[in-house]
C-alpha positions in Angstrom: -19.3 -4.8 12.5 -20.0 -2.7 9.5 -21.9 0.6 9.9 -25.1 -1.0 8.5 -25.0 -3.7 11.2 -25.6 -1.3 14.1 -29.1 -0.7 15.3 -30.6 2.8 15.5 -29.5 3.5 19.1 -26.0 2.4 18.5 -25.8 4.6 15.4 -27.0 7.7 17.3 -24.4 7.0 20.0 -21.6 6.8 17.4 -22.8 9.9 15.6 -22.6 11.9 18.8 -19.0 10.8 19.3 -17.7 12.7 16.4 -14.9 15.2 17.1 -15.3 18.7 15.8 -12.1 20.3 14.5 -12.1 23.5 12.4 -13.3 22.8 8.9 -13.0 19.0 9.5 -15.4 16.4 10.9 -13.9 13.2 12.1 -16.1 10.3 13.0 -15.3 6.7 14.0 -17.5 4.1 12.3 -17.0 0.7 13.9 -16.9 -1.0 17.3 -14.3 -1.0 20.0 -12.1 -3.5 18.1 -12.5 -2.7 14.4 -13.6 0.3 12.5 -12.4 3.2 10.4 -12.0 7.0 10.7 -13.9 9.2 8.3 -13.0 12.8 7.6 -15.8 14.9 6.0 -17.5 11.7 5.0 -14.5 10.0 3.4 -12.5 7.1 4.8 -9.1 8.3 6.1 -6.2 6.9 8.1 -5.7 7.0 11.9 -2.5 9.0 11.2 -4.5 11.8 9.6 -6.8 11.9 12.6 -3.8 12.0 14.9 -2.2 14.9 13.0 -5.3 17.1 13.2 -6.0 16.1 16.8 -2.5 17.1 17.9 -2.5 20.3 15.8 -5.8 21.6 17.3 -5.5 20.1 20.7 -1.9 21.1 21.6 -2.0 20.0 25.2 -3.9 16.8 24.5 -2.5 13.5 25.6 -2.3 10.8 22.9 -2.0 7.2 23.9 -1.3 4.5 21.4 -3.2 1.4 22.3 -0.7 -0.6 20.2 2.2 0.2 22.6 2.2 -2.1 25.6 4.3 0.5 27.5 1.2 2.6 27.7 -0.9 -0.1 29.4 -0.4 1.0 33.0 -0.9 4.7 32.0 -4.2 3.9 30.2 -5.4 1.8 33.1 -4.6 4.7 35.5 -6.5 7.2 33.3 -9.5 4.8 33.1 -9.5 4.4 36.8 -9.4 8.1 37.4 -12.3 8.7 35.0 -14.4 6.0 36.7 -13.7 7.6 40.1 -14.7 11.0 38.8 -17.9 9.6 37.3 -18.7 7.6 40.5 -18.6 4.2 38.7 
């Protein structure tokens, strides 16, 4: 989907999901499968997002969804999150 294909509620939800990093705004525009990162309103790469994320969130865990070796770890994290949220 392109940004214009989302209805009002979906857009508001995506706008709330932006990550605030000093002097930079990153926002994901797309759905769960396809989309692009935007930094300060300009399309940017996932690598740029990763660089800033790691720099300002030093103890953050970064999982690459492209690496099958992380599948079990991602499933475990999702399971823990669901348990904490009571889902």
